[in-house]
CHARMM internal coordinates of N, CA and C (Angstrom, degrees):
IC EDIT
DIST 1 N 1 CA 1.4498
DIST 1 CA 1 C 1.5455
ANGL 1 N 1 CA 1 C 111.31
DIST 1 C 2 N 1.3411
ANGL 1 CA 1 C 2 N 115.49
DIHE 1 N 1 CA 1 C 2 N -43.32
DIST 2 N 2 CA 1.4670
ANGL 1 C 2 N 2 CA 119.53
DIHE 1 CA 1 C 2 N 2 CA 178.66
DIST 2 CA 2 C 1.5174
ANGL 2 N 2 CA 2 C 110.16
DIHE 1 C 2 N 2 CA 2 C -62.87
DIST 2 C 3 N 1.3099
ANGL 2 CA 2 C 3 N 117.98
DIHE 2 N 2 CA 2 C 3 N -40.33
DIST 3 N 3 CA 1.4648
ANGL 2 C 3 N 3 CA 122.04
DIHE 2 CA 2 C 3 N 3 CA 178.63
DIST 3 CA 3 C 1.5318
ANGL 3 N 3 CA 3 C 110.28
DIHE 2 C 3 N 3 CA 3 C -62.56
DIST 3 C 4 N 1.3151
ANGL 3 CA 3 C 4 N 117.47
DIHE 3 N 3 CA 3 C 4 N -43.87
DIST 4 N 4 CA 1.4651
ANGL 3 C 4 N 4 CA 121.89
DIHE 3 CA 3 C 4 N 4 CA 179.98
DIST 4 CA 4 C 1.5277
ANGL 4 N 4 CA 4 C 110.24
DIHE 3 C 4 N 4 CA 4 C -62.92
DIST 4 C 5 N 1.3224
ANGL 4 CA 4 C 5 N 117.12
DIHE 4 N 4 CA 4 C 5 N -45.57
DIST 5 N 5 CA 1.4613
ANGL 4 C 5 N 5 CA 120.61
DIHE 4 CA 4 C 5 N 5 CA 178.92
DIST 5 CA 5 C 1.5305
ANGL 5 N 5 CA 5 C 111.37
DIHE 4 C 5 N 5 CA 5 C -65.70
DIST 5 C 6 N 1.3090
ANGL 5 CA 5 C 6 N 116.58
DIHE 5 N 5 CA 5 C 6 N -37.16
DIST 6 N 6 CA 1.4635
ANGL 5 C 6 N 6 CA 120.77
DIHE 5 CA 5 C 6 N 6 CA 178.08
DIST 6 CA 6 C 1.5290
ANGL 6 N 6 CA 6 C 110.58
DIHE 5 C 6 N 6 CA 6 C -64.26
DIST 6 C 7 N 1.3269
ANGL 6 CA 6 C 7 N 116.69
DIHE 6 N 6 CA 6 C 7 N -42.95
DIST 7 N 7 CA 1.4738
ANGL 6 C 7 N 7 CA 120.90
DIHE 6 CA 6 C 7 N 7 CA 176.43
DIST 7 CA 7 C 1.5226
ANGL 7 N 7 CA 7 C 110.63
DIHE 6 C 7 N 7 CA 7 C -62.47
DIST 7 C 8 N 1.3148
ANGL 7 CA 7 C 8 N 115.66
DIHE 7 N 7 CA 7 C 8 N -43.38
DIST 8 N 8 CA 1.4682
ANGL 7 C 8 N 8 CA 120.77
DIHE 7 CA 7 C 8 N 8 CA 179.74
DIST 8 CA 8 C 1.5252
ANGL 8 N 8 CA 8 C 109.86
DIHE 7 C 8 N 8 CA 8 C -61.72
DIST 8 C 9 N 1.3335
ANGL 8 CA 8 C 9 N 116.39
DIHE 8 N 8 CA 8 C 9 N -43.29
DIST 9 N 9 CA 1.4616
ANGL 8 C 9 N 9 CA 121.65
DIHE 8 CA 8 C 9 N 9 CA 179.44
DIST 9 CA 9 C 1.5377
ANGL 9 N 9 CA 9 C 110.50
DIHE 8 C 9 N 9 CA 9 C -60.93
DIST 9 C 10 N 1.3191
ANGL 9 CA 9 C 10 N 116.98
DIHE 9 N 9 CA 9 C 10 N -43.28
DIST 10 N 10 CA 1.4583
ANGL 9 C 10 N 10 CA 121.06
DIHE 9 CA 9 C 10 N 10 CA 178.93
DIST 10 CA 10 C 1.5209
ANGL 10 N 10 CA 10 C 112.13
DIHE 9 C 10 N 10 CA 10 C -65.03
DIST 10 C 11 N 1.3241
ANGL 10 CA 10 C 11 N 115.71
DIHE 10 N 10 CA 10 C 11 N -42.70
DIST 11 N 11 CA 1.4635
ANGL 10 C 11 N 11 CA 120.30
DIHE 10 CA 10 C 11 N 11 CA 178.27
DIST 11 CA 11 C 1.5294
ANGL 11 N 11 CA 11 C 110.70
DIHE 10 C 11 N 11 CA 11 C -64.39
DIST 11 C 12 N 1.3245
ANGL 11 CA 11 C 12 N 115.92
DIHE 11 N 11 CA 11 C 12 N -41.71
DIST 12 N 12 CA 1.4678
ANGL 11 C 12 N 12 CA 120.54
DIHE 11 CA 11 C 12 N 12 CA 179.43
DIST 12 CA 12 C 1.5262
ANGL 12 N 12 CA 12 C 110.96
DIHE 11 C 12 N 12 CA 12 C -63.38
DIST 12 C 13 N 1.3182
ANGL 12 CA 12 C 13 N 115.99
DIHE 12 N 12 CA 12 C 13 N -40.82
DIST 13 N 13 CA 1.4649
ANGL 12 C 13 N 13 CA 119.92
DIHE 12 CA 12 C 13 N 13 CA 178.25
DIST 13 CA 13 C 1.5133
ANGL 13 N 13 CA 13 C 111.81
DIHE 12 C 13 N 13 CA 13 C -63.23
DIST 13 C 14 N 1.3240
ANGL 13 CA 13 C 14 N 116.79
DIHE 13 N 13 CA 13 C 14 N -42.59
DIST 14 N 14 CA 1.4646
ANGL 13 C 14 N 14 CA 121.01
DIHE 13 CA 13 C 14 N 14 CA 177.32
DIST 14 CA 14 C 1.5178
ANGL 14 N 14 CA 14 C 111.83
DIHE 13 C 14 N 14 CA 14 C -64.38
DIST 14 C 15 N 1.3198
ANGL 14 CA 14 C 15 N 115.84
DIHE 14 N 14 CA 14 C 15 N -39.08
DIST 15 N 15 CA 1.4578
ANGL 14 C 15 N 15 CA 120.70
DIHE 14 CA 14 C 15 N 15 CA 178.75
DIST 15 CA 15 C 1.5255
ANGL 15 N 15 CA 15 C 110.46
DIHE 14 C 15 N 15 CA 15 C -65.86
DIST 15 C 16 N 1.3157
ANGL 15 CA 15 C 16 N 116.78
DIHE 15 N 15 CA 15 C 16 N -41.56
DIST 16 N 16 CA 1.4607
ANGL 15 C 16 N 16 CA 121.11
DIHE 15 CA 15 C 16 N 16 CA 178.44
DIST 16 CA 16 C 1.5255
ANGL 16 N 16 CA 16 C 111.08
DIHE 15 C 16 N 16 CA 16 C -60.71
DIST 16 C 17 N 1.3215
ANGL 16 CA 16 C 17 N 116.77
DIHE 16 N 16 CA 16 C 17 N -43.74
DIST 17 N 17 CA 1.4701
ANGL 16 C 17 N 17 CA 120.79
DIHE 16 CA 16 C 17 N 17 CA 178.28
DIST 17 CA 17 C 1.5271
ANGL 17 N 17 CA 17 C 110.50
DIHE 16 C 17 N 17 CA 17 C -62.03
DIST 17 C 18 N 1.3233
ANGL 17 CA 17 C 18 N 116.90
DIHE 17 N 17 CA 17 C 18 N -42.93
DIST 18 N 18 CA 1.4647
ANGL 17 C 18 N 18 CA 120.82
DIHE 17 CA 17 C 18 N 18 CA 178.89
DIST 18 CA 18 C 1.5258
ANGL 18 N 18 CA 18 C 110.84
DIHE 17 C 18 N 18 CA 18 C -62.28
DIST 18 C 19 N 1.3263
ANGL 18 CA 18 C 19 N 117.01
DIHE 18 N 18 CA 18 C 19 N -42.78
DIST 19 N 19 CA 1.4644
ANGL 18 C 19 N 19 CA 120.90
DIHE 18 CA 18 C 19 N 19 CA 179.52
DIST 19 CA 19 C 1.5282
ANGL 19 N 19 CA 19 C 110.32
DIHE 18 C 19 N 19 CA 19 C -63.87
DIST 19 C 20 N 1.3291
ANGL 19 CA 19 C 20 N 117.06
DIHE 19 N 19 CA 19 C 20 N -42.33
DIST 20 N 20 CA 1.4628
ANGL 19 C 20 N 20 CA 120.58
DIHE 19 CA 19 C 20 N 20 CA 178.86
DIST 20 CA 20 C 1.5282
ANGL 20 N 20 CA 20 C 111.19
DIHE 19 C 20 N 20 CA 20 C -62.88
DIST 20 C 21 N 1.3236
ANGL 20 CA 20 C 21 N 116.97
DIHE 20 N 20 CA 20 C 21 N -39.58
DIST 21 N 21 CA 1.4663
ANGL 20 C 21 N 21 CA 120.49
DIHE 20 CA 20 C 21 N 21 CA 177.42
DIST 21 CA 21 C 1.5267
ANGL 21 N 21 CA 21 C 110.92
DIHE 20 C 21 N 21 CA 21 C -64.74
DIST 21 C 22 N 1.3239
ANGL 21 CA 21 C 22 N 117.20
DIHE 21 N 21 CA 21 C 22 N -39.75
DIST 22 N 22 CA 1.4723
ANGL 21 C 22 N 22 CA 120.94
DIHE 21 CA 21 C 22 N 22 CA 178.57
DIST 22 CA 22 C 1.5217
ANGL 22 N 22 CA 22 C 110.52
DIHE 21 C 22 N 22 CA 22 C -65.73
DIST 22 C 23 N 1.3355
ANGL 22 CA 22 C 23 N 117.00
DIHE 22 N 22 CA 22 C 23 N -38.25
DIST 23 N 23 CA 1.4637
ANGL 22 C 23 N 23 CA 120.54
DIHE 22 CA 22 C 23 N 23 CA 177.98
DIST 23 CA 23 C 1.5279
ANGL 23 N 23 CA 23 C 110.14
DIHE 22 C 23 N 23 CA 23 C -64.35
DIST 23 C 24 N 1.3264
ANGL 23 CA 23 C 24 N 117.26
DIHE 23 N 23 CA 23 C 24 N -44.51
DIST 24 N 24 CA 1.4725
ANGL 23 C 24 N 24 CA 120.86
DIHE 23 CA 23 C 24 N 24 CA 177.49
DIST 24 CA 24 C 1.5235
ANGL 24 N 24 CA 24 C 110.80
DIHE 23 C 24 N 24 CA 24 C -60.02
DIST 24 C 25 N 1.3325
ANGL 24 CA 24 C 25 N 116.21
DIHE 24 N 24 CA 24 C 25 N -42.68
DIST 25 N 25 CA 1.4657
ANGL 24 C 25 N 25 CA 120.54
DIHE 24 CA 24 C 25 N 25 CA 179.85
DIST 25 CA 25 C 1.5314
ANGL 25 N 25 CA 25 C 109.88
DIHE 24 C 25 N 25 CA 25 C -63.60
DIST 25 C 26 N 1.3362
ANGL 25 CA 25 C 26 N 116.56
DIHE 25 N 25 CA 25 C 26 N -44.90
DIST 26 N 26 CA 1.4656
ANGL 25 C 26 N 26 CA 120.17
DIHE 25 CA 25 C 26 N 26 CA 180.00
DIST 26 CA 26 C 1.5211
ANGL 26 N 26 CA 26 C 110.80
DIHE 25 C 26 N 26 CA 26 C -63.12
DIST 26 C 27 N 1.3277
ANGL 26 CA 26 C 27 N 117.73
DIHE 26 N 26 CA 26 C 27 N -40.21
DIST 27 N 27 CA 1.4616
ANGL 26 C 27 N 27 CA 121.21
DIHE 26 CA 26 C 27 N 27 CA 177.40
DIST 27 CA 27 C 1.5271
ANGL 27 N 27 CA 27 C 111.27
DIHE 26 C 27 N 27 CA 27 C -61.88
DIST 27 C 28 N 1.3293
ANGL 27 CA 27 C 28 N 116.28
DIHE 27 N 27 CA 27 C 28 N -43.73
DIST 28 N 28 CA 1.4695
ANGL 27 C 28 N 28 CA 119.10
DIHE 27 CA 27 C 28 N 28 CA -179.28
DIST 28 CA 28 C 1.5279
ANGL 28 N 28 CA 28 C 110.77
DIHE 27 C 28 N 28 CA 28 C -67.79
DIST 28 C 29 N 1.3252
ANGL 28 CA 28 C 29 N 117.25
DIHE 28 N 28 CA 28 C 29 N -36.59
DIST 29 N 29 CA 1.4654
ANGL 28 C 29 N 29 CA 119.97
DIHE 28 CA 28 C 29 N 29 CA 177.19
DIST 29 CA 29 C 1.5303
ANGL 29 N 29 CA 29 C 110.70
DIHE 28 C 29 N 29 CA 29 C -66.86
DIST 29 C 30 N 1.3173
ANGL 29 CA 29 C 30 N 116.55
DIHE 29 N 29 CA 29 C 30 N -37.19
DIST 30 N 30 CA 1.4584
ANGL 29 C 30 N 30 CA 121.01
DIHE 29 CA 29 C 30 N 30 CA 178.03
DIST 30 CA 30 C 1.5240
ANGL 30 N 30 CA 30 C 110.66
DIHE 29 C 30 N 30 CA 30 C -64.29
DIST 30 C 31 N 1.3196
ANGL 30 CA 30 C 31 N 116.72
DIHE 30 N 30 CA 30 C 31 N -43.90
DIST 31 N 31 CA 1.4672
ANGL 30 C 31 N 31 CA 120.91
DIHE 30 CA 30 C 31 N 31 CA 178.22
DIST 31 CA 31 C 1.5344
ANGL 31 N 31 CA 31 C 111.06
DIHE 30 C 31 N 31 CA 31 C -63.95
DIST 31 C 32 N 1.3152
ANGL 31 CA 31 C 32 N 116.31
DIHE 31 N 31 CA 31 C 32 N -40.93
DIST 32 N 32 CA 1.4568
ANGL 31 C 32 N 32 CA 120.43
DIHE 31 CA 31 C 32 N 32 CA 178.27
DIST 32 CA 32 C 1.5235
ANGL 32 N 32 CA 32 C 110.59
DIHE 31 C 32 N 32 CA 32 C -64.04
DIST 32 C 33 N 1.3249
ANGL 32 CA 32 C 33 N 116.96
DIHE 32 N 32 CA 32 C 33 N -40.87
DIST 33 N 33 CA 1.4564
ANGL 32 C 33 N 33 CA 121.71
DIHE 32 CA 32 C 33 N 33 CA 177.98
DIST 33 CA 33 C 1.5271
ANGL 33 N 33 CA 33 C 110.73
DIHE 32 C 33 N 33 CA 33 C -63.05
DIST 33 C 34 N 1.3283
ANGL 33 CA 33 C 34 N 116.87
DIHE 33 N 33 CA 33 C 34 N -42.93
DIST 34 N 34 CA 1.4699
ANGL 33 C 34 N 34 CA 120.76
DIHE 33 CA 33 C 34 N 34 CA 178.09
DIST 34 CA 34 C 1.5274
ANGL 34 N 34 CA 34 C 110.21
DIHE 33 C 34 N 34 CA 34 C -61.51
DIST 34 C 35 N 1.3291
ANGL 34 CA 34 C 35 N 116.55
DIHE 34 N 34 CA 34 C 35 N -41.49
DIST 35 N 35 CA 1.4636
ANGL 34 C 35 N 35 CA 121.10
DIHE 34 CA 34 C 35 N 35 CA 179.91
DIST 35 CA 35 C 1.5260
ANGL 35 N 35 CA 35 C 110.70
DIHE 34 C 35 N 35 CA 35 C -63.16
DIST 35 C 36 N 1.3348
ANGL 35 CA 35 C 36 N 116.30
DIHE 35 N 35 CA 35 C 36 N -44.41
DIST 36 N 36 CA 1.4656
ANGL 35 C 36 N 36 CA 119.76
DIHE 35 CA 35 C 36 N 36 CA 179.63
DIST 36 CA 36 C 1.5206
ANGL 36 N 36 CA 36 C 111.28
DIHE 35 C 36 N 36 CA 36 C -65.19
DIST 36 C 37 N 1.3224
ANGL 36 CA 36 C 37 N 116.95
DIHE 36 N 36 CA 36 C 37 N -40.84
DIST 37 N 37 CA 1.4636
ANGL 36 C 37 N 37 CA 119.89
DIHE 36 CA 36 C 37 N 37 CA 178.16
DIST 37 CA 37 C 1.5204
ANGL 37 N 37 CA 37 C 110.97
DIHE 36 C 37 N 37 CA 37 C -61.85
DIST 37 C 38 N 1.3429
ANGL 37 CA 37 C 38 N 116.51
DIHE 37 N 37 CA 37 C 38 N -42.70
DIST 38 N 38 CA 1.4606
ANGL 37 C 38 N 38 CA 120.67
DIHE 37 CA 37 C 38 N 38 CA 179.02
DIST 38 CA 38 C 1.5262
ANGL 38 N 38 CA 38 C 110.37
DIHE 37 C 38 N 38 CA 38 C -62.37
DIST 38 C 39 N 1.3310
ANGL 38 CA 38 C 39 N 117.16
DIHE 38 N 38 CA 38 C 39 N -44.02
DIST 39 N 39 CA 1.4613
ANGL 38 C 39 N 39 CA 121.15
DIHE 38 CA 38 C 39 N 39 CA 178.54
DIST 39 CA 39 C 1.5229
ANGL 39 N 39 CA 39 C 110.82
DIHE 38 C 39 N 39 CA 39 C -61.85
DIST 39 C 40 N 1.3316
ANGL 39 CA 39 C 40 N 116.93
DIHE 39 N 39 CA 39 C 40 N -40.78
DIST 40 N 40 CA 1.4634
ANGL 39 C 40 N 40 CA 120.47
DIHE 39 CA 39 C 40 N 40 CA 179.40
DIST 40 CA 40 C 1.5210
ANGL 40 N 40 CA 40 C 111.87
DIHE 39 C 40 N 40 CA 40 C -65.43
DIST 40 C 41 N 1.3306
ANGL 40 CA 40 C 41 N 116.69
DIHE 40 N 40 CA 40 C 41 N -40.48
DIST 41 N 41 CA 1.4630
ANGL 40 C 41 N 41 CA 120.50
DIHE 40 CA 40 C 41 N 41 CA 177.93
DIST 41 CA 41 C 1.5303
ANGL 41 N 41 CA 41 C 109.78
DIHE 40 C 41 N 41 CA 41 C -63.53
DIST 41 C 42 N 1.3256
ANGL 41 CA 41 C 42 N 116.71
DIHE 41 N 41 CA 41 C 42 N -42.33
DIST 42 N 42 CA 1.4674
ANGL 41 C 42 N 42 CA 120.52
DIHE 41 CA 41 C 42 N 42 CA 179.27
DIST 42 CA 42 C 1.5266
ANGL 42 N 42 CA 42 C 111.05
DIHE 41 C 42 N 42 CA 42 C -63.92
DIST 42 C 43 N 1.3249
ANGL 42 CA 42 C 43 N 117.11
DIHE 42 N 42 CA 42 C 43 N -42.30
DIST 43 N 43 CA 1.4728
ANGL 42 C 43 N 43 CA 120.04
DIHE 42 CA 42 C 43 N 43 CA 178.94
DIST 43 CA 43 C 1.5281
ANGL 43 N 43 CA 43 C 110.52
DIHE 42 C 43 N 43 CA 43 C -65.63
DIST 43 C 44 N 1.3304
ANGL 43 CA 43 C 44 N 116.91
DIHE 43 N 43 CA 43 C 44 N -39.12
DIST 44 N 44 CA 1.4576
ANGL 43 C 44 N 44 CA 120.70
DIHE 43 CA 43 C 44 N 44 CA 178.46
DIST 44 CA 44 C 1.5236
ANGL 44 N 44 CA 44 C 110.73
DIHE 43 C 44 N 44 CA 44 C -63.32
DIST 44 C 45 N 1.3323
ANGL 44 CA 44 C 45 N 116.75
DIHE 44 N 44 CA 44 C 45 N -43.12
DIST 45 N 45 CA 1.4636
ANGL 44 C 45 N 45 CA 120.25
DIHE 44 CA 44 C 45 N 45 CA 178.42
DIST 45 CA 45 C 1.5298
ANGL 45 N 45 CA 45 C 111.30
DIHE 44 C 45 N 45 CA 45 C -63.12
DIST 45 C 46 N 1.3328
ANGL 45 CA 45 C 46 N 116.68
DIHE 45 N 45 CA 45 C 46 N -41.00
DIST 46 N 46 CA 1.4609
ANGL 45 C 46 N 46 CA 120.03
DIHE 45 CA 45 C 46 N 46 CA 177.37
DIST 46 CA 46 C 1.5243
ANGL 46 N 46 CA 46 C 110.78
DIHE 45 C 46 N 46 CA 46 C -62.39
DIST 46 C 47 N 1.3292
ANGL 46 CA 46 C 47 N 116.91
DIHE 46 N 46 CA 46 C 47 N -41.75
DIST 47 N 47 CA 1.4642
ANGL 46 C 47 N 47 CA 120.62
DIHE 46 CA 46 C 47 N 47 CA 179.26
DIST 47 CA 47 C 1.5215
ANGL 47 N 47 CA 47 C 110.48
DIHE 46 C 47 N 47 CA 47 C -65.57
DIST 47 C 48 N 1.3284
ANGL 47 CA 47 C 48 N 117.45
DIHE 47 N 47 CA 47 C 48 N -41.37
DIST 48 N 48 CA 1.4667
ANGL 47 C 48 N 48 CA 120.97
DIHE 47 CA 47 C 48 N 48 CA 178.24
DIST 48 CA 48 C 1.5253
ANGL 48 N 48 CA 48 C 110.49
DIHE 47 C 48 N 48 CA 48 C -61.52
DIST 48 C 49 N 1.3394
ANGL 48 CA 48 C 49 N 115.76
DIHE 48 N 48 CA 48 C 49 N -44.61
DIST 49 N 49 CA 1.4623
ANGL 48 C 49 N 49 CA 119.54
DIHE 48 CA 48 C 49 N 49 CA -179.83
DIST 49 CA 49 C 1.5216
ANGL 49 N 49 CA 49 C 111.55
DIHE 48 C 49 N 49 CA 49 C -64.28
DIST 49 C 50 N 1.3103
ANGL 49 CA 49 C 50 N 117.08
DIHE 49 N 49 CA 49 C 50 N -41.96
DIST 50 N 50 CA 1.4627
ANGL 49 C 50 N 50 CA 120.48
DIHE 49 CA 49 C 50 N 50 CA 179.07
DIST 50 CA 50 C 1.5191
ANGL 50 N 50 CA 50 C 110.54
DIHE 49 C 50 N 50 CA 50 C -64.31
DIST 50 C 51 N 1.3266
ANGL 50 CA 50 C 51 N 116.98
DIHE 50 N 50 CA 50 C 51 N -41.86
DIST 51 N 51 CA 1.4596
ANGL 50 C 51 N 51 CA 120.98
DIHE 50 CA 50 C 51 N 51 CA 179.70
DIST 51 CA 51 C 1.5197
ANGL 51 N 51 CA 51 C 110.42
DIHE 50 C 51 N 51 CA 51 C -66.70
DIST 51 C 52 N 1.3108
ANGL 51 CA 51 C 52 N 116.77
DIHE 51 N 51 CA 51 C 52 N -41.79
DIST 52 N 52 CA 1.4620
ANGL 51 C 52 N 52 CA 120.92
DIHE 51 CA 51 C 52 N 52 CA 178.52
DIST 52 CA 52 C 1.5245
ANGL 52 N 52 CA 52 C 110.53
DIHE 51 C 52 N 52 CA 52 C -61.72
DIST 52 C 53 N 1.3134
ANGL 52 CA 52 C 53 N 116.47
DIHE 52 N 52 CA 52 C 53 N -41.96
DIST 53 N 53 CA 1.4634
ANGL 52 C 53 N 53 CA 120.83
DIHE 52 CA 52 C 53 N 53 CA 178.62
DIST 53 CA 53 C 1.5234
ANGL 53 N 53 CA 53 C 110.58
DIHE 52 C 53 N 53 CA 53 C -62.57
DIST 53 C 54 N 1.3404
ANGL 53 CA 53 C 54 N 117.04
DIHE 53 N 53 CA 53 C 54 N -42.48
DIST 54 N 54 CA 1.4651
ANGL 53 C 54 N 54 CA 120.45
DIHE 53 CA 53 C 54 N 54 CA 179.05
DIST 54 CA 54 C 1.5192
ANGL 54 N 54 CA 54 C 111.19
DIHE 53 C 54 N 54 CA 54 C -64.40
DIST 54 C 55 N 1.3108
ANGL 54 CA 54 C 55 N 116.22
DIHE 54 N 54 CA 54 C 55 N -42.89
DIST 55 N 55 CA 1.4670
ANGL 54 C 55 N 55 CA 120.39
DIHE 54 CA 54 C 55 N 55 CA -179.53
DIST 55 CA 55 C 1.5168
ANGL 55 N 55 CA 55 C 109.61
DIHE 54 C 55 N 55 CA 55 C -63.89
DIST 55 C 56 N 1.3227
ANGL 55 CA 55 C 56 N 116.90
DIHE 55 N 55 CA 55 C 56 N -46.04
DIST 56 N 56 CA 1.4648
ANGL 55 C 56 N 56 CA 120.23
DIHE 55 CA 55 C 56 N 56 CA -179.65
DIST 56 CA 56 C 1.5218
ANGL 56 N 56 CA 56 C 111.28
DIHE 55 C 56 N 56 CA 56 C -63.62
DIST 56 C 57 N 1.3261
ANGL 56 CA 56 C 57 N 117.22
DIHE 56 N 56 CA 56 C 57 N -40.41
DIST 57 N 57 CA 1.4637
ANGL 56 C 57 N 57 CA 120.81
DIHE 56 CA 56 C 57 N 57 CA 178.20
DIST 57 CA 57 C 1.5174
ANGL 57 N 57 CA 57 C 110.61
DIHE 56 C 57 N 57 CA 57 C -64.87
DIST 57 C 58 N 1.3248
ANGL 57 CA 57 C 58 N 117.29
DIHE 57 N 57 CA 57 C 58 N -42.57
DIST 58 N 58 CA 1.4610
ANGL 57 C 58 N 58 CA 121.44
DIHE 57 CA 57 C 58 N 58 CA 179.14
DIST 58 CA 58 C 1.5277
ANGL 58 N 58 CA 58 C 110.45
DIHE 57 C 58 N 58 CA 58 C -63.84
DIST 58 C 59 N 1.3183
ANGL 58 CA 58 C 59 N 117.20
DIHE 58 N 58 CA 58 C 59 N -42.34
DIST 59 N 59 CA 1.4537
ANGL 58 C 59 N 59 CA 121.09
DIHE 58 CA 58 C 59 N 59 CA 179.68
DIST 59 CA 59 C 1.5378
ANGL 59 N 59 CA 59 C 111.29
DIHE 58 C 59 N 59 CA 59 C -64.10
DIST 59 C 60 N 1.3148
ANGL 59 CA 59 C 60 N 117.76
DIHE 59 N 59 CA 59 C 60 N -35.46
DIST 60 N 60 CA 1.4591
ANGL 59 C 60 N 60 CA 120.69
DIHE 59 CA 59 C 60 N 60 CA 178.16
DIST 60 CA 60 C 1.5240
ANGL 60 N 60 CA 60 C 110.85
DIHE 59 C 60 N 60 CA 60 C -63.81
DIST 60 C 61 N 1.3204
ANGL 60 CA 60 C 61 N 116.99
DIHE 60 N 60 CA 60 C 61 N -37.45
DIST 61 N 61 CA 1.4684
ANGL 60 C 61 N 61 CA 120.77
DIHE 60 CA 60 C 61 N 61 CA -179.99
DIST 61 CA 61 C 1.5243
ANGL 61 N 61 CA 61 C 111.30
DIHE 60 C 61 N 61 CA 61 C -73.94
DIST 61 C 62 N 1.3163
ANGL 61 CA 61 C 62 N 116.86
DIHE 61 N 61 CA 61 C 62 N -27.06
DIST 62 N 62 CA 1.4608
ANGL 61 C 62 N 62 CA 120.20
DIHE 61 CA 61 C 62 N 62 CA -179.21
DIST 62 CA 62 C 1.5192
ANGL 62 N 62 CA 62 C 112.19
DIHE 61 C 62 N 62 CA 62 C -80.25
DIST 62 C 63 N 1.3122
ANGL 62 CA 62 C 63 N 116.00
DIHE 62 N 62 CA 62 C 63 N -23.71
DIST 63 N 63 CA 1.4655
ANGL 62 C 63 N 63 CA 119.68
DIHE 62 CA 62 C 63 N 63 CA -176.30
DIST 63 CA 63 C 1.4848
ANGL 63 N 63 CA 63 C 111.12
DIHE 62 C 63 N 63 CA 63 C -83.58
END
COOR INIT
IC SEED 1 N 1 CA 1 C
IC BUILD
């Protein structure tokens, strides 16, 4: 019985470590995803501003 419980304890400890590693990995992937989303939003805003500037400049020449 002690041997069985000892094996179970060892397996549980290994499983806990694996779960903690997966949580760390998921957290880092989440942070990376947030960073990419922020970069994409910034690039989109820059593109919108550049396009708006071009449109406004073109309209000034047409008027």
